[in-house]
Biopython code that builds the backbone (N, CA, C, O; Angstrom):
import numpy as np
from Bio.PDB.StructureBuilder import StructureBuilder

atoms = [
    (1, "UNK", "N", (-2.808, 21.875, 3.604)),
    (1, "UNK", "CA", (-4.324, 21.425, 3.414)),
    (1, "UNK", "C", (-4.653, 21.050, 2.247)),
    (1, "UNK", "O", (-4.763, 19.873, 1.903)),
    (2, "UNK", "N", (-4.792, 21.795, 1.711)),
    (2, "UNK", "CA", (-5.522, 21.478, 0.100)),
    (2, "UNK", "C", (-4.593, 20.268, -0.386)),
    (2, "UNK", "O", (-5.075, 19.191, -0.738)),
    (3, "UNK", "N", (-3.001, 20.581, -0.372)),
    (3, "UNK", "CA", (-2.703, 20.025, -0.841)),
    (3, "UNK", "C", (-2.556, 18.050, -0.621)),
    (3, "UNK", "O", (-2.413, 17.126, -1.421)),
    (4, "UNK", "N", (-2.681, 18.133, 0.816)),
    (4, "UNK", "CA", (-3.026, 16.393, 1.553)),
    (4, "UNK", "C", (-4.501, 16.344, 0.831)),
    (4, "UNK", "O", (-4.255, 15.909, -0.294)),
    (5, "UNK", "N", (-5.332, 16.482, 0.889)),
    (5, "UNK", "CA", (-6.552, 16.688, 0.471)),
    (5, "UNK", "C", (-6.883, 16.341, -1.030)),
    (5, "UNK", "O", (-7.962, 15.864, -1.380)),
    (6, "UNK", "N", (-5.923, 16.609, -1.811)),
    (6, "UNK", "CA", (-5.774, 16.097, -3.068)),
    (6, "UNK", "C", (-5.341, 15.393, -3.146)),
    (6, "UNK", "O", (-5.835, 14.695, -4.033)),
    (7, "UNK", "N", (-4.003, 14.703, -2.421)),
    (7, "UNK", "CA", (-3.370, 13.455, -2.385)),
    (7, "UNK", "C", (-3.904, 12.295, -1.996)),
    (7, "UNK", "O", (-3.686, 11.143, -2.372)),
    (8, "UNK", "N", (-4.863, 12.880, -0.941)),
    (8, "UNK", "CA", (-5.459, 11.547, -0.520)),
    (8, "UNK", "C", (-6.766, 11.252, -1.299)),
    (8, "UNK", "O", (-7.007, 10.045, -1.290)),
    (9, "UNK", "N", (-7.835, 12.112, -2.081)),
    (9, "UNK", "CA", (-8.542, 11.811, -3.220)),
    (9, "UNK", "C", (-7.581, 10.965, -4.219)),
    (9, "UNK", "O", (-7.917, 9.814, -4.500)),
    (10, "UNK", "N", (-6.684, 11.381, -4.626)),
    (10, "UNK", "CA", (-5.938, 10.798, -5.882)),
    (10, "UNK", "C", (-5.138, 9.128, -5.263)),
    (10, "UNK", "O", (-4.644, 8.335, -6.064)),
    (11, "UNK", "N", (-5.163, 8.900, -3.886)),
    (11, "UNK", "CA", (-4.695, 7.717, -3.719)),
    (11, "UNK", "C", (-5.999, 6.611, -3.541)),
    (11, "UNK", "O", (-6.067, 5.408, -3.795)),
    (12, "UNK", "N", (-6.862, 7.444, -3.065)),
    (12, "UNK", "CA", (-8.274, 6.252, -2.921)),
    (12, "UNK", "C", (-9.010, 6.442, -4.640)),
    (12, "UNK", "O", (-9.816, 5.564, -4.947)),
    (13, "UNK", "N", (-8.789, 7.309, -5.463)),
    (13, "UNK", "CA", (-9.125, 6.603, -7.189)),
    (13, "UNK", "C", (-8.502, 5.683, -7.648)),
    (13, "UNK", "O", (-8.910, 4.989, -8.580)),
    (14, "UNK", "N", (-6.598, 5.428, -6.621)),
    (14, "UNK", "CA", (-6.274, 4.678, -7.475)),
    (14, "UNK", "C", (-6.491, 3.383, -6.519)),
    (14, "UNK", "O", (-5.706, 2.510, -6.890)),
    (15, "UNK", "N", (-6.993, 3.105, -5.817)),
    (15, "UNK", "CA", (-6.984, 1.923, -4.722)),
    (15, "UNK", "C", (-8.580, 1.685, -5.620)),
    (15, "UNK", "O", (-8.517, 0.600, -6.198)),
    (16, "UNK", "N", (-9.424, 2.120, -5.781)),
    (16, "UNK", "CA", (-10.676, 1.920, -6.870)),
    (16, "UNK", "C", (-10.038, 1.184, -7.583)),
    (16, "UNK", "O", (-9.905, -0.037, -7.496)),
    (17, "UNK", "N", (-9.485, 2.120, -8.551)),
    (17, "UNK", "CA", (-8.597, 1.443, -9.744)),
    (17, "UNK", "C", (-8.156, 0.110, -9.559)),
    (17, "UNK", "O", (-8.233, -0.757, -10.430)),
    (18, "UNK", "N", (-7.693, -0.052, -8.417)),
    (18, "UNK", "CA", (-6.728, -0.994, -8.598)),
    (18, "UNK", "C", (-7.694, -2.428, -7.851)),
    (18, "UNK", "O", (-7.333, -3.568, -8.143)),
    (19, "UNK", "N", (-8.749, -2.240, -7.021)),
    (19, "UNK", "CA", (-9.560, -3.200, -6.485)),
    (19, "UNK", "C", (-10.304, -3.946, -8.010)),
    (19, "UNK", "O", (-10.331, -5.140, -8.306)),
    (20, "UNK", "N", (-10.921, -2.636, -8.873)),
    (20, "UNK", "CA", (-11.661, -2.872, -10.113)),
    (20, "UNK", "C", (-10.704, -3.700, -11.166)),
    (20, "UNK", "O", (-11.344, -4.171, -12.106)),
    (21, "UNK", "N", (-9.706, -3.889, -11.179)),
    (21, "UNK", "CA", (-8.559, -4.313, -12.017)),
    (21, "UNK", "C", (-8.205, -5.816, -11.427)),
    (21, "UNK", "O", (-7.727, -6.708, -12.128)),
    (22, "UNK", "N", (-8.529, -5.956, -9.974)),
    (22, "UNK", "CA", (-8.396, -7.175, -8.900)),
    (22, "UNK", "C", (-9.385, -8.217, -9.758)),
    (22, "UNK", "O", (-9.003, -9.225, -10.353)),
    (23, "UNK", "N", (-10.673, -7.742, -9.673)),
    (23, "UNK", "CA", (-12.170, -8.228, -9.792)),
    (23, "UNK", "C", (-11.878, -8.558, -11.490)),
    (23, "UNK", "O", (-11.928, -9.698, -11.951)),
    (24, "UNK", "N", (-11.568, -7.335, -12.296)),
    (24, "UNK", "CA", (-11.763, -7.902, -13.516)),
    (24, "UNK", "C", (-10.995, -9.229, -13.866)),
    (24, "UNK", "O", (-11.373, -10.218, -14.494)),
    (25, "UNK", "N", (-9.607, -8.891, -13.164)),
    (25, "UNK", "CA", (-8.955, -10.229, -13.898)),
    (25, "UNK", "C", (-9.332, -11.383, -13.440)),
    (25, "UNK", "O", (-9.619, -12.315, -14.191)),
    (26, "UNK", "N", (-9.378, -11.460, -12.063)),
    (26, "UNK", "CA", (-9.859, -12.696, -11.411)),
    (26, "UNK", "C", (-11.420, -13.205, -12.633)),
    (26, "UNK", "O", (-11.481, -14.116, -13.459)),
    (27, "UNK", "N", (-12.456, -12.167, -12.242)),
    (27, "UNK", "CA", (-13.284, -12.594, -13.553)),
    (27, "UNK", "C", (-12.536, -13.278, -15.191)),
    (27, "UNK", "O", (-12.914, -14.249, -15.847)),
    (28, "UNK", "N", (-11.873, -12.726, -15.338)),
    (28, "UNK", "CA", (-11.284, -12.909, -16.879)),
    (28, "UNK", "C", (-10.837, -14.429, -16.514)),
    (28, "UNK", "O", (-11.501, -15.308, -17.064)),
    (29, "UNK", "N", (-9.800, -14.834, -15.657)),
    (29, "UNK", "CA", (-9.044, -16.164, -15.169)),
    (29, "UNK", "C", (-10.506, -16.930, -15.209)),
    (29, "UNK", "O", (-10.697, -17.770, -16.089)),
    (30, "UNK", "N", (-11.166, -16.737, -14.589)),
    (30, "UNK", "CA", (-12.459, -17.594, -14.309)),
    (30, "UNK", "C", (-13.260, -17.974, -15.948)),
    (30, "UNK", "O", (-13.634, -19.090, -16.309)),
    (31, "UNK", "N", (-13.345, -16.896, -16.601)),
    (31, "UNK", "CA", (-13.764, -17.111, -18.028)),
    (31, "UNK", "C", (-13.051, -18.212, -19.209)),
    (31, "UNK", "O", (-13.604, -18.893, -20.072)),
    (32, "UNK", "N", (-11.591, -18.065, -18.844)),
    (32, "UNK", "CA", (-10.742, -18.528, -19.258)),
    (32, "UNK", "C", (-10.931, -19.934, -19.125)),
    (32, "UNK", "O", (-10.952, -20.725, -20.068)),
    (33, "UNK", "N", (-11.053, -20.192, -18.030)),
    (33, "UNK", "CA", (-10.757, -21.316, -17.506)),
    (33, "UNK", "C", (-12.249, -22.275, -17.472)),
    (33, "UNK", "O", (-12.296, -23.502, -17.392)),
    (34, "UNK", "N", (-13.033, -21.640, -17.529)),
    (34, "UNK", "CA", (-13.932, -22.390, -18.087)),
    (34, "UNK", "C", (-14.556, -22.782, -19.523)),
    (34, "UNK", "O", (-15.372, -23.610, -19.926)),
    (35, "UNK", "N", (-13.610, -21.579, -20.197)),
    (35, "UNK", "CA", (-13.578, -22.083, -21.765)),
    (35, "UNK", "C", (-12.629, -22.900, -21.953)),
    (35, "UNK", "O", (-12.456, -23.239, -23.124)),
    (36, "UNK", "N", (-12.030, -23.282, -21.269)),
    (36, "UNK", "CA", (-10.643, -24.363, -21.521)),
    (36, "UNK", "C", (-11.422, -25.594, -20.934)),
    (36, "UNK", "O", (-11.382, -26.569, -21.684)),
    (37, "UNK", "N", (-12.079, -25.766, -19.837)),
    (37, "UNK", "CA", (-12.665, -26.962, -19.647)),
    (37, "UNK", "C", (-14.081, -27.254, -20.410)),
    (37, "UNK", "O", (-14.494, -28.402, -20.573)),
    (38, "UNK", "N", (-14.665, -26.283, -20.786)),
    (38, "UNK", "CA", (-15.883, -26.340, -22.153)),
    (38, "UNK", "C", (-14.230, -27.164, -23.532)),
    (38, "UNK", "O", (-14.337, -28.372, -23.744)),
    (39, "UNK", "N", (-13.497, -26.727, -23.951)),
    (39, "UNK", "CA", (-13.062, -27.011, -25.241)),
    (39, "UNK", "C", (-12.242, -28.628, -24.583)),
    (39, "UNK", "O", (-11.671, -29.271, -25.463)),
    (40, "UNK", "N", (-12.211, -29.014, -23.662)),
    (40, "UNK", "CA", (-11.403, -30.343, -23.159)),
    (40, "UNK", "C", (-12.785, -31.093, -23.354)),
    (40, "UNK", "O", (-12.664, -32.082, -24.076)),
    (41, "UNK", "N", (-14.047, -30.868, -22.895)),
    (41, "UNK", "CA", (-15.087, -31.751, -23.123)),
    (41, "UNK", "C", (-15.629, -31.905, -24.764)),
    (41, "UNK", "O", (-16.109, -32.964, -25.168)),
    (42, "UNK", "N", (-15.530, -31.116, -25.331)),
    (42, "UNK", "CA", (-15.626, -30.885, -26.955)),
    (42, "UNK", "C", (-15.604, -32.461, -27.526)),
    (42, "UNK", "O", (-16.539, -32.977, -28.138)),
    (43, "UNK", "N", (-14.525, -33.016, -27.245)),
    (43, "UNK", "CA", (-13.480, -34.241, -28.270)),
    (43, "UNK", "C", (-15.280, -35.467, -27.491)),
    (43, "UNK", "O", (-16.041, -36.282, -28.013)),
    (44, "UNK", "N", (-15.151, -34.926, -26.242)),
    (44, "UNK", "CA", (-15.943, -36.384, -25.655)),
    (44, "UNK", "C", (-17.486, -36.024, -26.160)),
    (44, "UNK", "O", (-17.901, -37.150, -26.434)),
    (45, "UNK", "N", (-18.467, -35.195, -26.413)),
    (45, "UNK", "CA", (-19.687, -34.527, -26.642)),
    (45, "UNK", "C", (-19.262, -35.418, -28.280)),
    (45, "UNK", "O", (-19.855, -36.471, -28.517)),
    (46, "UNK", "N", (-18.378, -34.954, -29.142)),
    (46, "UNK", "CA", (-18.184, -35.350, -30.363)),
    (46, "UNK", "C", (-18.142, -36.496, -30.709)),
    (46, "UNK", "O", (-18.394, -36.866, -31.855)),
    (47, "UNK", "N", (-17.692, -37.518, -29.417)),
    (47, "UNK", "CA", (-17.288, -38.992, -29.468)),
    (47, "UNK", "C", (-18.707, -39.659, -29.150)),
    (47, "UNK", "O", (-19.185, -40.648, -29.706)),
    (48, "UNK", "N", (-19.333, -38.801, -28.011)),
    (48, "UNK", "CA", (-20.912, -39.482, -27.725)),
    (48, "UNK", "C", (-21.779, -39.448, -28.729)),
    (48, "UNK", "O", (-22.712, -40.226, -28.929)),
    (49, "UNK", "N", (-21.351, -38.250, -29.547)),
    (49, "UNK", "CA", (-22.459, -38.016, -30.926)),
    (49, "UNK", "C", (-22.277, -38.789, -31.661)),
    (49, "UNK", "O", (-23.260, -39.514, -31.813)),
    (50, "UNK", "N", (-21.240, -39.095, -32.401)),
    (50, "UNK", "CA", (-20.952, -40.540, -33.142)),
    (50, "UNK", "C", (-21.862, -41.947, -32.750)),
    (50, "UNK", "O", (-22.668, -42.566, -33.444)),
    (51, "UNK", "N", (-21.524, -42.121, -31.734)),
    (51, "UNK", "CA", (-22.263, -43.545, -31.342)),
    (51, "UNK", "C", (-23.801, -43.275, -31.179)),
    (51, "UNK", "O", (-24.562, -44.198, -30.885)),
]
sb = StructureBuilder()
sb.init_structure("model")
sb.init_model(0)
sb.init_chain("A")
sb.init_seg("    ")
for serial, (resi, resn, name, xyz) in enumerate(atoms, 1):
    if name == "N":
        sb.init_residue(resn, " ", resi, " ")
    sb.init_atom(name, np.array(xyz, "f"), 0.0, 1.0, " ", f" {name:<3s}", serial, name[0])
structure = sb.get_structure()
């Protein structure tokens, strides 16, 4: 009985960590994607400023 309870608690804890990891990685992917898009627009901004 007690071992099963500990095991279930452990699985739930691992699931929470997995969910947090997925959310974090998605947030990082979105951040880096936005950063790359920003870097791509820098030359255009610099060229626009020159004229």
